[in-house]
N, C-alpha and C positions, 0 to 999 in steps of 0.2 A: 398367376397366369391362369385366365378363361379359356373356353373352349366356347367359340360362337359362331354361327348360322347367319349369312348374309343373303338374303333372297337377289336376284337381280343384281349378281355381280360381277357378270361377264364385261361392263362397260359401265361408262359414267360415275355417278357417285357411290354406287353399288362397289366398285371395282377399285375407288380410292378407298372408301371406307375398310374394305378387305386390308388392303395394302397400309393404312397407319394402324390398324389391330396387330399385323402382323409385326411392323415398326416396333411395335409395344411388347414385342415377345409372346402374341397369344396365339392360341392354334384357333385356325379360321376354316370353316369350312363354304366354298364357294357354290352357286348354282346356276344353272345356265338355261336357258330354254329347251334346247336339243343337243343332240350328240356334236355336232360340229361344233358349237359354240363352247360346247366345255372343252373339247380339244384345244381350241384358241385360246379359253383361259388357262387351262392347265400350262400351257407354252408361256404365256404371257406373265404368269405367276405362279412359278414352279414349289414355292415355300407352301401352299396350300395344303392342309392335310388331308383335303377330298373335295372333290365337286360331285354336286348331285344336280340329276337332270329332270327337268319337266315344262311342261308347257303351262303355264298358269289360266290359261285361254281354254284349260280342259279338265273337266270336274275329274277324269280318269285319271290322268296324267297328275292333278295334284295331289289326288289321294297316293298314287306311287310314289312321289314325290316326299309325303307325308311319311311314308313306310321308308323310303330311303335314308331319309335326313334322321328319322328314329333310329335307325341301325348305325347311324354315322356318330350319332352323341354318344352319352347325354349332353346337351350344352347347357351353359351358365346364362346364356344371352341368346336372343332370336332378335336380328333385326329386318322386320321386314320392309324393304327397300324397293323390290319389285313394282314396276307401273307403268303406265303407258298414259301419253298426253290426249288430248281433246280436239286437234285440229285435225278433224275429219268431218267432211262435208255431208254425210249419210250415217245412219245408222246401221251398224254393223251387229250382227247377230252369229255368237259362235254356234259349234256344233251341239252343245246342248241347250241351243235355245236363249240365250243369257245375250244382253247387250254387252257388247265385248268391252267397254271401259269399265263397266260395273262389273262383270264378270273378274277381270283383271286385278284390278284396283282395290276390291272390296271383297268379293266373294272370297278368291284365292286365298287372301291372308285369313280372313275367318275360318276357312276350311283345314287349313294349315295349323290354325291355333287350335282347333277343334279336335284334330285328330293326333297332334304330338305330344309328349308329355309336356309339364308346365316346366319352363325355365326358371330361374332366378328372376331374371328382366327379359322383357318384351319391348321391344321400339317400332313403333309404326312411323312411316313416313307420310306425311300428308303435304301441304301446301296452306301458303298463303291464302290462295283462292278459296279456301274454304271458308271464309268469311262471306263470300259470296253463294256460297252452296245452300241448296233449301232440300229439305226432308219431307220426299213425298212417299209414304209408307204404299199408299196406294197406288203408285205409278214409279217405282223405283228407277225403271228401264226404259223410258219415255215412250211406253206403249200408246199413252194417251194424249200426252204433251208433244208439240212440235219438235223436231229436233234441234238441236242446239248443242254441237259438241264440246264447246269450252262450259256452257252450263253442266253438262254431264261429267265432265272433268271435277268441276268445282264441288257438284253434288257427292261425287265417288270419294273426294278428299273430305268433304267435312263427315262421311260417313266412315271413313278412316278414323275421324278422332272420336266418333260416337263410339265407334265397336272399341278402341283403346278405352275411353273412360267405362265402358260396360265390363269389358274384361277385369280392368282395375277393381271395379265395385264386387263383383264377382268372386275374384281371385284375391283377396286382400294379403295374402303370401307370397304374390308376386310384384314386382317393381314396373309398372307399364305406364309407358309414355308417349306421345305424339310427337312429332318433330316436324317442323317448319325447316326444310334446309336452305331457304333462300331462292331467289334466281339464279342458277348457276349456267356456268358455260358448259354446257353438255348438248349430247344430242336431242336431248328431251326438251333443256331450256331453251336453245336457238342462240344464233349468233349476237344477239342484241343483249344477253343477260350481263349482268354488273358482276356477281361474284363468282371467284374461283373457285375450281372443285373440291380443294382441299378444304376450304371455308364450309362448304355443303356437306362435308361427312364427318366435321370432328364434334358435332354437338353429340350425335347417336354414339359415337366412339366414346364419349366420355360418360354418354348415359346408361351404355351397356357393360361398362368395366370400372369406373371409377369408384372409389370408397367416399368420396367430397359428399358431405350432407346435400349439398345442392345437385349431387348427381342421384341421390336416393330417394326420389320422389315417386308419388303414384297418382295416377290419374289428372295429369296436368299435361298442358301443351306447353313445348319449349323451343326455342329457338335462339340460337348464338348463346348457348349455355343458361339462357334466362326464362323464366316462366312466363308466359304470354297469356291474354285472355282470348280464349278459344270463342267461335260461333256458339253464342247459348243454346242451339237447338243441342249441342254435342252433349250438355248437362242434363237434358232433361230423361228421366230416368223412363220416364212412359215412350218415350222413342226410341230410347236405350233397349228397352225391352220389345219395342214392338220391332226394332232391326234385326234383333237376335233370333226373334219368331218367324220373320221373314227369311232371315238365312239359312234357320235350319229346316224352314220349308222347302226353300231351294236345293239342299243339298243333298237331305235327306242325314243329317248329320246337327245333334244338337251340342250347344258348347256344354261341357262336361260343368258341375256344380264344384 
């Protein structure tokens, strides 16, 4: 039995991931953005060992979430599931002055990773659109480029893969993977998506808990239990180190060696 944290588990793929883990007999700590959503999550899934609360669009709340999650651990695995989509017509900035998609999808999982004790396994959710992402270390937040919400989303999902590969390289004692869940019928995926939510959760559940040789991999990009070829920029060590440096600068927290 493992103890696992799933971020963004109040609905969609995150909730299904938590439910599959619970059904397999694992201890699961959920996460919700605010107290109201946390209460709804506890009511919807009373088997959860705990629910931690924090808005990932806030650096202060993410730091507090890391502290609360650390107290609720230790964890055998952390699944960084939370994220937001790119269907927004205008660039939006959080209270911390960060572009919102980049903040939630990339900065928050980095900060949680850097602040929490190392688990045995880390899983970061990405998207097939990472293949269309581009790494602009000098303009990660569309401050100079014309705004394009879907490009911002694709970029953030590429950066999630880059982050996963960088952490895998820095922390060889941890199994670190990035997962493309597919195009899933959720609020984020939209009504035209073709994959069911249980399919969208199964691979990260397997990677977080299984002793299969296929699940005990690190520094890999995985979809449907199979290793895929990621955007080549994610494997560029110079870009990895550049991203870690920029994230450390933005958050004031360096990834421990």
